[in-house]
C-alpha positions in Angstrom: 152.6 53.0 111.4 154.4 56.2 112.4 154.9 55.1 115.9 156.0 51.6 114.9 158.6 53.0 112.4 159.7 56.0 114.2 159.2 55.4 117.8 158.9 58.3 120.2 158.7 61.8 118.7 161.7 64.1 118.7 159.7 66.9 120.1 156.3 67.6 121.6 154.6 71.0 121.1 151.3 72.4 122.1 148.7 71.9 119.3 148.9 75.1 117.2 145.1 75.5 116.8 143.4 73.7 119.6 145.0 74.3 123.0 143.1 71.6 124.7 144.1 69.0 122.1 147.0 66.5 122.8 150.4 67.8 122.0 151.6 67.6 118.4 154.3 65.0 117.8 157.2 66.3 115.7 159.8 64.1 114.1 163.2 65.0 112.6 163.0 65.1 108.8 166.2 63.0 108.6 164.6 60.2 110.7 161.4 60.2 108.6 163.3 60.0 105.3 165.5 57.2 106.6 162.4 55.3 107.7 160.8 55.8 104.3 163.8 54.4 102.6 163.6 51.2 104.7 162.1 47.9 103.8 159.7 48.0 106.7 158.1 51.2 105.4 157.8 49.7 101.8 156.2 46.7 103.2 153.7 48.6 105.4 152.8 51.0 102.6 152.2 48.1 100.2 149.9 46.5 102.8 148.0 49.7 103.2 147.6 50.0 99.4 146.4 46.4 99.2 143.8 46.9 101.9 142.6 50.1 100.3 142.3 48.4 96.9 140.4 45.5 98.6 138.0 48.0 100.3 137.3 49.8 97.1 136.5 46.4 95.4 134.2 45.5 98.2 132.4 48.8 98.0 131.9 48.2 94.2 130.6 44.9 94.7 128.2 46.1 97.4 126.9 48.9 95.2 126.5 46.5 92.3 124.6 43.9 94.6 122.4 46.7 96.0 121.6 47.9 92.5 120.8 44.4 91.4 118.4 43.9 94.3 116.8 47.2 93.6 116.4 46.4 89.9 118.2 49.5 88.7 120.4 48.6 85.8 123.7 50.4 85.5 123.6 51.9 89.0 126.9 51.4 90.9 128.8 49.7 88.1 130.4 52.8 86.6 128.0 53.0 83.7 125.7 55.6 85.2 128.0 58.5 84.3 128.3 57.3 80.7 124.6 56.8 80.5 124.0 60.3 81.8 126.7 61.8 79.5 125.2 60.0 76.5 121.8 61.5 77.2 123.2 65.0 77.6 122.8 67.5 74.7 126.4 68.1 73.5 125.4 71.9 73.1 124.4 72.1 76.7 127.4 73.6 78.6 125.3 74.1 81.9 125.1 77.9 81.5 122.3 80.1 80.7 120.5 79.1 77.5 119.1 82.6 76.6 120.5 86.0 76.9 117.6 86.9 79.2 118.6 84.1 81.6 121.7 86.1 82.8 120.9 88.0 86.0 
């Protein structure tokens, strides 16, 4: 998306941490801000957000399907944290339970 919207970089510099890496591409801030204000950037960003949401939904379905095949109710559907929280003692803060437990 960067190459499509900005074209060639304004400056190439040696990679600051890995000398054998390809050069770092640098772009003028003004060019980047102008591209971000354009409709092409908004359309591309919306497409990326849509694909990301679709991917998350696919992963949720896959986890739910796997849990159903494994016969484990509540796994992968977001209920496992609530179930774990429900079973946790409200007084349990995860720290030492007795004075002698501190080392």
